[in-house]
N, C-alpha and C positions, 0 to 999 in steps of 0.2 A: 504493499499500499503506499502511495506517496501522500506525505502531508501537506507540503506546498508544491504546487504546480503553476507554474509561470509559462504562458505560451504567447510568443509574438508580441511581447511587451514593448511599447514604443512612446516616446515623449520628445516633442520638439519644443524649443525655445527660440522663437523666430526661425532663423535658417540653421540653428544648430540642433543636430539630432543628439541629444544627450543620451537617450537609450534607443537603440534601433534594433527591433526585433529579437528581443532576448527570450530565450527558453531556458527554463531551470526546473529541475525536479529535486526536491529535498525529501529523504525518507525519515520516518520516525527514529528518533534516537541519534540521528546523524550529526557529526561536527563538521559543517561545510564552511569553507572560506571563499570569499570573492576578492581578488586582488587585480591591480592594475594601476598605471600611472594616473597622476593628477588628471582630472578631466575624462577618466574612462567611463564614467556614468554609474559608479558604485552607489554613492549617496542618492543619486536620483533613483537608481533602482529600489533603494530602501524605501525611499519617500513614496513610491508608487505602490508597493507591497503594502505599506502601512497606513496609506489613505491620506497622507499628506500633499499627494498631488494626484490627479485624475489622469489616467493614460489617454493618449491619442489613439492608440489601438492595442489590442491584444487583451489578455485576461489573467486574473489571479484566483485561483481555486485553493482553498485551505480547508483541510478536514473534510473534503468532499462538498463544500459549499463556495459557490461563486461570490468573492468579497470584492471583485473589480470596482474601484471607484467609490467604495462605501466609506463613510466618516470614520475617523481615527478611533473614536469611541467604539463604535460597532466592531471594529477590527479588533481592538483590544479585548472586548467582552468575548469575542469569538475564540480568543487564546493565544494572540500574537503580542509579545511585550518588546518593547524597543529600549535600548539605552543609547543615548546619543554621543557624538564624538565630544562636545562641550558639555561637561557635567550638568545635569539638570536636577537641582535638589532645592529644597526650602531651607535656605541657609539660616535664617532666623529661628528655626524650629528645632527641637531635639532630634537626635537619630532615631529614637523611638517613635516619635510623631511622624517623621517623615515617612517610615515604613507602614504605621499604622493608617495614614491617609491612603496610601496605595491600597491597602486591605479594605478600606471603607468604600473607595471608588469601585472596586471590583464587587462589592456586595451592594452597591447602589445605595449607599447610606451617606452621601456627602452633601445633602441639602443643609444639615446642621452638623458638620463634622465634629464639633466639639460641645462638651456639656454631656447630654444623656448619653451620647455614644462614645464618650471618651474613654471608657473602660471596655469597649467592645474590641474583641479579637486580640486581646492581651497575650494570651497563651500563643497563637500562631505567630504573631509578631516576635515575641521573645525567641521562638524556636528559629525563626528566620534569621534573626540577629546572630543567634549562637552559630548557625551554620555558616554564616558569612564572616565569622570572626570579629564581629561588632558588638558582643553582649557586653563587655566591660565600657563601651562607650555610648551606652543607650541613652544616658541622660546629658551627653554633650551636646552643645550647640553644634549643628551640621556644618554651619560655615567655618568652624574652627579646626575642622579635620584636615589631615594631611591630603593631598591629591589622591594618593593611593586609596586611603580610607573612604573618600568621597566616592570613588569609582566602585568601591565594595558596597557603599551605601546604595548607590543607583542600581547595582545589581540586586541589592536586597529589596528595594522598592519594586523592581521589575518581577521578583519572585512572589512578591505579596499580591500581584495581579493573577496568580495561578496560571501561568501561561504554558501552552504546549510548545510553542516555538519562541526562543529568545533571539532577537536580533541585536548584534552589538556593532556599533560604528566607531571603528578605531579605538578598541577597548583599552590598549596602552599608550595612547597619545600623551605626550609630555611626561612619561615617567621615567625614572631613573632604572636601570637595569635590574636591581633588586626589587623595586615595585612592580616591574613588568612582570618578572618570573613569579612573584607571589600572586598577582591578580591572575594570571593564566591557570596557575595551579589551582586557584579557587574556582575558576570557571570550569576546568575539567572535572573537578571534583563534585561541584554542584550539579553539573550535567548528568555526571554517572549516577549520583544518589538520588535524583529526582527524576531521572529518565527524561531529561529535557533534550529537545532538539535544539541545535544552536547553529545560526547562520551569522557569520561575522566578516567584516572587511578590515583590512589591516595592512599597513605598510612595512612592518618589521617582519621580514621573511623567517627569521628564527621563530617568532610566535606562530606563523602561518604553517610552517612545515613540522613544528613540535605539537601543534593542537589539532589541525584540519585533517579529517579522513579523506575527503575530496576537496578540490579546488577549481572554481571557475575563474579563469582568467579574461578579463574584459580590457578592450582597447577601442577607442573612439566610439563608445557607446554599444559596440558589439562583442558578443563572445568570441574570443580568440582561440581558446583552448579550454580543455576540461579532463580532469583525471585524478588519479591518486598524486600524493606529493611526489613520489619518484618519477611518475609519468610526466608531470609539470616541470620538474628539474630538467628532464632529459629533451623537453620539447625545444626544437631550434627557434621557432618563432617567439616563444616565451623568453628564451635567452637573449634575442636580439631586441625585441620590442620593450621588455620590462625588466629583466633580471640582469642585461647587460651581455656583452658579447661573449665573456668567458663563462664557461660551464660552473653552475652553482655547486658548491662543495657539499 
């Protein structure tokens, strides 16, 4: 069974074909990466899948349902959560409240998020924070966290939405090597423990080849190559266009 099925997806901005006829199948439990140089169309593709943009052509099917062009909240409720390249958290709220808001949103309890519902879902939130290594920081103001911990918090908020598919846009952007290694270890562990499907785009090739089971390479809005990490490493077109002329070690 295919969890996410993209067929002929296309989006233009004036004369620019940002995404130009992309097909993509993501299976349940898979860790799939999308790579490509700047301007390849990766983020635009994510925006189309998650409803931030409406496609000019093509379709997106998730878990057997057509979600093409549906609003972001409907796609999130269907089971697709996304963490952005630029960290998106409520900096003035505590770590606990950030995750609790995600849980309340998924439960449709956001009309009056605090007060009566302030103590809702506390056990579930505590478990998510523990899973993400943030339990000791639950009472901290989110804006005071380190960059790496803020990324972990964004992952925790995404998990609070109870997703089947997690989209990560440049999950290690701006991180030091130690933070990068810790973040991707967390992503792999959470994905395995919760049987999550993960689709991510990333410029760090060590992260890509160390995490992804299959990789889609995009160039100028189109798919250039697809396969296992070893197949992508060995592809001459990928080496020329994206990874450089020399073979990737």
